[in-house]
ZADO-1210 file (C-alpha; in nm, 4 decimals, padded with zeros to 6 digits):
<atoms>
<atom x="-01.4742" y="-05.9761" z="-08.3810" code="UNK" pos="1"/>
<atom x="-01.6658" y="-05.7846" z="-08.6496" code="UNK" pos="2"/>
<atom x="-02.0170" y="-05.6326" z="-08.6297" code="UNK" pos="3"/>
<atom x="-02.3368" y="-05.8460" z="-08.6372" code="UNK" pos="4"/>
<atom x="-02.3797" y="-05.7120" z="-09.0030" code="UNK" pos="5"/>
<atom x="-02.0506" y="-05.8603" z="-09.0836" code="UNK" pos="6"/>
<atom x="-02.1454" y="-06.1912" z="-08.9620" code="UNK" pos="7"/>
<atom x="-02.4694" y="-06.2233" z="-09.1532" code="UNK" pos="8"/>
<atom x="-02.4754" y="-06.4636" z="-09.4579" code="UNK" pos="9"/>
<atom x="-02.3637" y="-06.2789" z="-09.7624" code="UNK" pos="10"/>
<atom x="-02.6978" y="-06.3205" z="-09.9491" code="UNK" pos="11"/>
<atom x="-02.8780" y="-06.1719" z="-09.6576" code="UNK" pos="12"/>
<atom x="-02.6294" y="-05.8804" z="-09.6507" code="UNK" pos="13"/>
<atom x="-02.6842" y="-05.8208" z="-10.0192" code="UNK" pos="14"/>
<atom x="-03.0611" y="-05.8248" z="-09.9986" code="UNK" pos="15"/>
<atom x="-03.0385" y="-05.5639" z="-09.7174" code="UNK" pos="16"/>
<atom x="-02.8191" y="-05.3373" z="-09.9393" code="UNK" pos="17"/>
<atom x="-03.0571" y="-05.3728" z="-10.2390" code="UNK" pos="18"/>
<atom x="-03.3528" y="-05.2950" z="-10.0200" code="UNK" pos="19"/>
<atom x="-03.2794" y="-04.9231" z="-10.0521" code="UNK" pos="20"/>
<atom x="-03.3108" y="-04.7341" z="-10.3841" code="UNK" pos="21"/>
<atom x="-03.0222" y="-04.5649" z="-10.5572" code="UNK" pos="22"/>
<atom x="-02.6487" y="-04.6193" z="-10.5418" code="UNK" pos="23"/>
<atom x="-02.5056" y="-04.8304" z="-10.2682" code="UNK" pos="24"/>
<atom x="-02.3024" y="-04.6616" z="-09.9814" code="UNK" pos="25"/>
<atom x="-01.9274" y="-04.6932" z="-10.0673" code="UNK" pos="26"/>
<atom x="-01.7048" y="-04.8255" z="-09.7749" code="UNK" pos="27"/>
<atom x="-01.4069" y="-04.6121" z="-09.7032" code="UNK" pos="28"/>
<atom x="-01.0522" y="-04.6856" z="-09.5821" code="UNK" pos="29"/>
<atom x="-01.0414" y="-04.7951" z="-09.2162" code="UNK" pos="30"/>
<atom x="-01.3265" y="-05.0427" z="-09.2627" code="UNK" pos="31"/>
<atom x="-01.1888" y="-05.3980" z="-09.2069" code="UNK" pos="32"/>
<atom x="-01.3837" y="-05.5426" z="-09.5059" code="UNK" pos="33"/>
<atom x="-01.1466" y="-05.3586" z="-09.7317" code="UNK" pos="34"/>
<atom x="-00.8461" y="-05.5429" z="-09.5525" code="UNK" pos="35"/>
<atom x="-00.9873" y="-05.9020" z="-09.5798" code="UNK" pos="36"/>
<atom x="-00.9291" y="-06.1465" z="-09.8696" code="UNK" pos="37"/>
<atom x="-01.2785" y="-06.1730" z="-10.0289" code="UNK" pos="38"/>
<atom x="-01.4420" y="-06.5263" z="-10.0603" code="UNK" pos="39"/>
<atom x="-01.4299" y="-06.6829" z="-10.4039" code="UNK" pos="40"/>
<atom x="-01.7860" y="-06.6709" z="-10.5562" code="UNK" pos="41"/>
<atom x="-01.9387" y="-07.0180" z="-10.5559" code="UNK" pos="42"/>
<atom x="-02.2910" y="-06.9556" z="-10.5843" code="UNK" pos="43"/>
<atom x="-02.3489" y="-06.7666" z="-10.2574" code="UNK" pos="44"/>
<atom x="-02.5939" y="-06.5352" z="-10.4444" code="UNK" pos="45"/>
<atom x="-02.8637" y="-06.7211" z="-10.6505" code="UNK" pos="46"/>
<atom x="-02.8750" y="-06.5970" z="-11.0212" code="UNK" pos="47"/>
<atom x="-03.1476" y="-06.3397" z="-10.9894" code="UNK" pos="48"/>
<atom x="-02.9851" y="-06.1872" z="-10.6764" code="UNK" pos="49"/>
<atom x="-02.6486" y="-06.1837" z="-10.8525" code="UNK" pos="50"/>
<atom x="-02.7967" y="-06.0009" z="-11.1399" code="UNK" pos="51"/>
<atom x="-02.9482" y="-05.7497" z="-10.9180" code="UNK" pos="52"/>
<atom x="-02.6250" y="-05.7021" z="-10.7244" code="UNK" pos="53"/>
<atom x="-02.4245" y="-05.6586" z="-11.0325" code="UNK" pos="54"/>
<atom x="-02.6683" y="-05.3968" z="-11.1613" code="UNK" pos="55"/>
<atom x="-02.6256" y="-05.2097" z="-10.8250" code="UNK" pos="56"/>
<atom x="-02.2587" y="-05.2258" z="-10.8646" code="UNK" pos="57"/>
<atom x="-02.2923" y="-05.0593" z="-11.1944" code="UNK" pos="58"/>
<atom x="-02.5254" y="-04.7921" z="-11.0908" code="UNK" pos="59"/>
<atom x="-02.2990" y="-04.7114" z="-10.7798" code="UNK" pos="60"/>
<atom x="-01.9820" y="-04.7049" z="-11.0014" code="UNK" pos="61"/>
<atom x="-02.1390" y="-04.4706" z="-11.2567" code="UNK" pos="62"/>
<atom x="-02.2816" y="-04.2480" z="-10.9952" code="UNK" pos="63"/>
<atom x="-01.9603" y="-04.2050" z="-10.8145" code="UNK" pos="64"/>
<atom x="-01.8393" y="-04.1706" z="-11.0786" code="UNK" pos="65"/>
<atom x="-01.5545" y="-04.4292" z="-11.1140" code="UNK" pos="66"/>
<atom x="-01.4127" y="-04.6684" z="-11.3584" code="UNK" pos="67"/>
<atom x="-01.4391" y="-04.9671" z="-11.1410" code="UNK" pos="68"/>
<atom x="-01.5847" y="-05.1052" z="-10.8135" code="UNK" pos="69"/>
<atom x="-01.5225" y="-05.4214" z="-10.6195" code="UNK" pos="70"/>
<atom x="-01.7839" y="-05.5915" z="-10.3971" code="UNK" pos="71"/>
<atom x="-01.5794" y="-05.5252" z="-10.0684" code="UNK" pos="72"/>
<atom x="-01.6283" y="-05.1539" z="-10.1486" code="UNK" pos="73"/>
<atom x="-01.9870" y="-05.1847" z="-10.0714" code="UNK" pos="74"/>
<atom x="-01.9176" y="-05.4158" z="-09.7687" code="UNK" pos="75"/>
<atom x="-01.9589" y="-05.7503" z="-09.9499" code="UNK" pos="76"/>
<atom x="-01.6698" y="-05.9870" z="-09.9152" code="UNK" pos="77"/>
<atom x="-01.7039" y="-06.1685" z="-10.2482" code="UNK" pos="78"/>
<atom x="-01.4669" y="-06.1894" z="-10.5446" code="UNK" pos="79"/>
<atom x="-01.6776" y="-05.9888" z="-10.7729" code="UNK" pos="80"/>
<atom x="-01.5929" y="-05.6460" z="-10.9390" code="UNK" pos="81"/>
<atom x="-01.7239" y="-05.4288" z="-11.2303" code="UNK" pos="82"/>
<atom x="-01.5215" y="-05.2101" z="-11.4551" code="UNK" pos="83"/>
<atom x="-01.6206" y="-04.9659" z="-11.7278" code="UNK" pos="84"/>
<atom x="-01.4458" y="-04.6667" z="-11.8690" code="UNK" pos="85"/>
<atom x="-01.5946" y="-04.4348" z="-12.1319" code="UNK" pos="86"/>
<atom x="-01.2384" y="-04.2555" z="-12.1376" code="UNK" pos="87"/>
<atom x="-01.3452" y="-03.9054" z="-12.2246" code="UNK" pos="88"/>
<atom x="-00.9903" y="-03.7751" z="-12.2326" code="UNK" pos="89"/>
<atom x="-00.7731" y="-03.5622" z="-12.4574" code="UNK" pos="90"/>
<atom x="-00.5613" y="-03.7199" z="-12.7106" code="UNK" pos="91"/>
<atom x="-00.2402" y="-03.6541" z="-12.5216" code="UNK" pos="92"/>
<atom x="-00.3821" y="-03.8393" z="-12.2197" code="UNK" pos="93"/>
<atom x="-00.4993" y="-04.1249" z="-12.4284" code="UNK" pos="94"/>
<atom x="-00.1578" y="-04.1667" z="-12.5926" code="UNK" pos="95"/>
<atom x="00.0545" y="-04.1128" z="-12.2731" code="UNK" pos="96"/>
<atom x="-00.1522" y="-04.3460" z="-12.0448" code="UNK" pos="97"/>
<atom x="-00.2994" y="-04.5879" z="-12.2945" code="UNK" pos="98"/>
<atom x="-00.6484" y="-04.4869" z="-12.1694" code="UNK" pos="99"/>
<atom x="-00.9002" y="-04.6251" z="-12.4275" code="UNK" pos="100"/>
<atom x="-01.2753" y="-04.6872" z="-12.3678" code="UNK" pos="101"/>
<atom x="-01.3664" y="-05.0127" z="-12.1980" code="UNK" pos="102"/>
<atom x="-01.7115" y="-05.1592" z="-12.2179" code="UNK" pos="103"/>
<atom x="-01.9066" y="-05.2585" z="-11.8927" code="UNK" pos="104"/>
<atom x="-01.7691" y="-05.5862" z="-11.7647" code="UNK" pos="105"/>
<atom x="-01.8323" y="-05.8151" z="-11.4726" code="UNK" pos="106"/>
<atom x="-01.5266" y="-05.9890" z="-11.3276" code="UNK" pos="107"/>
<atom x="-01.5989" y="-06.2947" z="-11.1048" code="UNK" pos="108"/>
<atom x="-01.3117" y="-06.4662" z="-10.9353" code="UNK" pos="109"/>
<atom x="-01.0486" y="-06.2483" z="-11.1195" code="UNK" pos="110"/>
<atom x="-00.6778" y="-06.2999" z="-11.1087" code="UNK" pos="111"/>
<atom x="-00.3985" y="-06.1393" z="-11.3237" code="UNK" pos="112"/>
<atom x="-00.0452" y="-06.2125" z="-11.4165" code="UNK" pos="113"/>
<atom x="00.2042" y="-05.9680" z="-11.5741" code="UNK" pos="114"/>
<atom x="00.2953" y="-05.9873" z="-11.9355" code="UNK" pos="115"/>
<atom x="00.6477" y="-05.8779" z="-11.9848" code="UNK" pos="116"/>
<atom x="00.8420" y="-05.6595" z="-11.7333" code="UNK" pos="117"/>
<atom x="00.7283" y="-05.3146" z="-11.8408" code="UNK" pos="118"/>
<atom x="00.5820" y="-05.0903" z="-11.5695" code="UNK" pos="119"/>
<atom x="00.4076" y="-04.7642" z="-11.5862" code="UNK" pos="120"/>
<atom x="00.3599" y="-04.4966" z="-11.3095" code="UNK" pos="121"/>
<atom x="00.0751" y="-04.2536" z="-11.2847" code="UNK" pos="122"/>
<atom x="-00.1346" y="-04.0781" z="-11.0288" code="UNK" pos="123"/>
<atom x="-00.4233" y="-04.3055" z="-10.9190" code="UNK" pos="124"/>
<atom x="-00.7143" y="-04.2525" z="-10.6950" code="UNK" pos="125"/>
<atom x="-00.9859" y="-04.4759" z="-10.5269" code="UNK" pos="126"/>
<atom x="-01.3531" y="-04.4272" z="-10.4391" code="UNK" pos="127"/>
<atom x="-01.2745" y="-04.5859" z="-10.0887" code="UNK" pos="128"/>
<atom x="-01.0006" y="-04.3243" z="-10.0291" code="UNK" pos="129"/>
<atom x="-01.1864" y="-03.9985" z="-10.1398" code="UNK" pos="130"/>
<atom x="-00.9973" y="-03.6751" z="-10.1682" code="UNK" pos="131"/>
<atom x="-00.6464" y="-03.8207" z="-10.2354" code="UNK" pos="132"/>
<atom x="-00.4409" y="-03.9530" z="-10.5063" code="UNK" pos="133"/>
<atom x="-00.0779" y="-04.1010" z="-10.5260" code="UNK" pos="134"/>
<atom x="00.1609" y="-04.2391" z="-10.7876" code="UNK" pos="135"/>
<atom x="00.1475" y="-04.6094" z="-10.8276" code="UNK" pos="136"/>
<atom x="00.3789" y="-04.8234" z="-11.0469" code="UNK" pos="137"/>
<atom x="00.1960" y="-05.1129" z="-11.2106" code="UNK" pos="138"/>
<atom x="00.2389" y="-05.3630" z="-11.4744" code="UNK" pos="139"/>
<atom x="00.1941" y="-05.2072" z="-11.8087" code="UNK" pos="140"/>
<atom x="00.0343" y="-05.5206" z="-11.9427" code="UNK" pos="141"/>
<atom x="-00.1476" y="-05.8090" z="-11.7729" code="UNK" pos="142"/>
<atom x="-00.3401" y="-06.1254" z="-11.8507" code="UNK" pos="143"/>
<atom x="-00.6743" y="-06.1386" z="-11.6818" code="UNK" pos="144"/>
<atom x="-00.8284" y="-06.4737" z="-11.5996" code="UNK" pos="145"/>
<atom x="-01.1827" y="-06.4668" z="-11.4621" code="UNK" pos="146"/>
<atom x="-01.5554" y="-06.5515" z="-11.5189" code="UNK" pos="147"/>
<atom x="-01.8381" y="-06.3319" z="-11.6252" code="UNK" pos="148"/>
<atom x="-02.1621" y="-06.3035" z="-11.4522" code="UNK" pos="149"/>
<atom x="-02.2958" y="-06.5999" z="-11.6653" code="UNK" pos="150"/>
<atom x="-02.0066" y="-06.8241" z="-11.5692" code="UNK" pos="151"/>
<atom x="-01.8280" y="-06.7954" z="-11.9035" code="UNK" pos="152"/>
<atom x="-01.4467" y="-06.7955" z="-11.8960" code="UNK" pos="153"/>
<atom x="-01.2574" y="-06.4666" z="-11.9487" code="UNK" pos="154"/>
<atom x="-00.9029" y="-06.4862" z="-12.0653" code="UNK" pos="155"/>
<atom x="-00.7849" y="-06.1593" z="-12.1949" code="UNK" pos="156"/>
<atom x="-00.4750" y="-05.9371" z="-12.2073" code="UNK" pos="157"/>
<atom x="-00.5085" y="-05.5736" z="-12.1113" code="UNK" pos="158"/>
<atom x="-00.2536" y="-05.3009" z="-12.1613" code="UNK" pos="159"/>
<atom x="-00.2212" y="-04.9248" z="-12.0601" code="UNK" pos="160"/>
<atom x="-00.4937" y="-04.7725" z="-11.8363" code="UNK" pos="161"/>
<atom x="-00.7370" y="-05.0788" z="-11.8682" code="UNK" pos="162"/>
<atom x="-00.4601" y="-05.2963" z="-11.7183" code="UNK" pos="163"/>
<atom x="-00.4334" y="-05.0524" z="-11.4309" code="UNK" pos="164"/>
<atom x="-00.8013" y="-05.0802" z="-11.3648" code="UNK" pos="165"/>
<atom x="-00.7912" y="-05.4505" z="-11.3708" code="UNK" pos="166"/>
<atom x="-00.4938" y="-05.4536" z="-11.1170" code="UNK" pos="167"/>
<atom x="-00.6619" y="-05.1933" z="-10.8885" code="UNK" pos="168"/>
<atom x="-00.9999" y="-05.3838" z="-10.8715" code="UNK" pos="169"/>
<atom x="-00.8426" y="-05.7231" z="-10.8298" code="UNK" pos="170"/>
<atom x="-00.6149" y="-05.5989" z="-10.5584" code="UNK" pos="171"/>
<atom x="-00.9397" y="-05.4826" z="-10.3650" code="UNK" pos="172"/>
<atom x="-01.0471" y="-05.8413" z="-10.3653" code="UNK" pos="173"/>
<atom x="-00.7151" y="-05.9350" z="-10.2023" code="UNK" pos="174"/>
<atom x="-00.7553" y="-05.6729" z="-09.9172" code="UNK" pos="175"/>
<atom x="-00.5055" y="-05.4426" z="-10.0874" code="UNK" pos="176"/>
<atom x="-00.5498" y="-05.0727" z="-10.1376" code="UNK" pos="177"/>
<atom x="-00.3722" y="-04.8666" z="-10.4055" code="UNK" pos="178"/>
<atom x="-00.1986" y="-04.6778" z="-10.1157" code="UNK" pos="179"/>
<atom x="-00.0225" y="-04.9937" z="-10.0185" code="UNK" pos="180"/>
<atom x="00.1565" y="-04.9880" z="-10.3715" code="UNK" pos="181"/>
<atom x="00.1961" y="-04.6027" z="-10.3870" code="UNK" pos="182"/>
<atom x="00.4927" y="-04.3809" z="-10.3727" code="UNK" pos="183"/>
<atom x="00.4080" y="-04.2246" z="-10.0347" code="UNK" pos="184"/>
<atom x="00.5853" y="-03.8979" z="-10.1108" code="UNK" pos="185"/>
<atom x="00.3518" y="-03.8589" z="-10.4018" code="UNK" pos="186"/>
<atom x="00.0423" y="-03.8438" z="-10.1921" code="UNK" pos="187"/>
<atom x="-00.1615" y="-03.5465" z="-10.3027" code="UNK" pos="188"/>
<atom x="-00.5014" y="-03.4027" z="-10.2098" code="UNK" pos="189"/>
<atom x="-00.7711" y="-03.3276" z="-10.4763" code="UNK" pos="190"/>
<atom x="-00.6857" y="-02.9658" z="-10.4318" code="UNK" pos="191"/>
<atom x="-00.3165" y="-03.0198" z="-10.4961" code="UNK" pos="192"/>
<atom x="-00.3919" y="-03.2313" z="-10.7956" code="UNK" pos="193"/>
<atom x="-00.6036" y="-02.9554" z="-10.9372" code="UNK" pos="194"/>
<atom x="-00.3548" y="-02.6836" z="-10.8659" code="UNK" pos="195"/>
<atom x="-00.0247" y="-02.8491" z="-10.9105" code="UNK" pos="196"/>
<atom x="-00.0108" y="-03.2020" z="-11.0536" code="UNK" pos="197"/>
<atom x="-00.2581" y="-03.2214" z="-11.3540" code="UNK" pos="198"/>
<atom x="00.0068" y="-03.2968" z="-11.6006" code="UNK" pos="199"/>
<atom x="-00.0281" y="-03.5987" z="-11.8205" code="UNK" pos="200"/>
<atom x="00.2657" y="-03.7838" z="-11.6631" code="UNK" pos="201"/>
<atom x="00.4030" y="-03.7421" z="-11.3051" code="UNK" pos="202"/>
<atom x="00.7638" y="-03.6396" z="-11.3860" code="UNK" pos="203"/>
<atom x="00.7273" y="-03.3017" z="-11.2468" code="UNK" pos="204"/>
<atom x="00.5670" y="-03.4242" z="-10.9239" code="UNK" pos="205"/>
<atom x="00.8445" y="-03.6683" z="-10.8822" code="UNK" pos="206"/>
<atom x="01.1024" y="-03.4061" z="-10.9194" code="UNK" pos="207"/>
<atom x="00.9407" y="-03.1591" z="-10.6769" code="UNK" pos="208"/>
<atom x="00.7993" y="-03.3904" z="-10.4247" code="UNK" pos="209"/>
<atom x="01.1240" y="-03.6190" z="-10.4337" code="UNK" pos="210"/>
<atom x="01.0012" y="-03.9664" z="-10.5321" code="UNK" pos="211"/>
<atom x="01.1297" y="-04.2066" z="-10.7942" code="UNK" pos="212"/>
<atom x="00.9635" y="-04.3352" z="-11.1010" code="UNK" pos="213"/>
<atom x="01.0390" y="-04.6710" z="-11.2532" code="UNK" pos="214"/>
<atom x="01.3839" y="-04.6616" z="-11.4276" code="UNK" pos="215"/>
<atom x="01.4682" y="-04.3267" z="-11.2758" code="UNK" pos="216"/>
<atom x="01.7014" y="-04.4462" z="-11.0062" code="UNK" pos="217"/>
<atom x="02.0738" y="-04.3661" z="-11.0681" code="UNK" pos="218"/>
</atoms>
């Protein structure tokens, strides 16, 4: 049935969230809003409110910290997400994962399609599933179609880690968590990640925990 807050108009819900100073509270796994397909953005927030909401998403993402945040993660079921990655990583990580800096972007009504058939598997986490990571095989290259916060069309190809971020955040808007796509035997706590699985690639974890990576099946 949902709570009374769930049934409020989205603009009213956003105004309530923005009434408090500082980062917005992040919704965690188990909340139904993370399992619903978000509504396409069709002007439910008037321009000044949209601007304020986007800024709050940016503040919340940076404070977490994270490299992306979707509106459902703060309890708002709209197809809006933000991404940004300063990528302060060693060269070996940059090369192996294709993790390069990404400027702040707003994605409105995003969708993606794979480019080619290559897939890449790495440990991945989520601000809505704190304390855990798991290996997810994702498309290595995707074409993103969206609008920005000003309504301008976005049609861009992303590769490597930026492609992973695009897929992860767009999945949130479809009610999908990264755990739905993960190798369940790879699931690791933050402590286990720090003590055991901090390697650049997850081959060692796959061997010791007993899960398959793309192309590893005999």
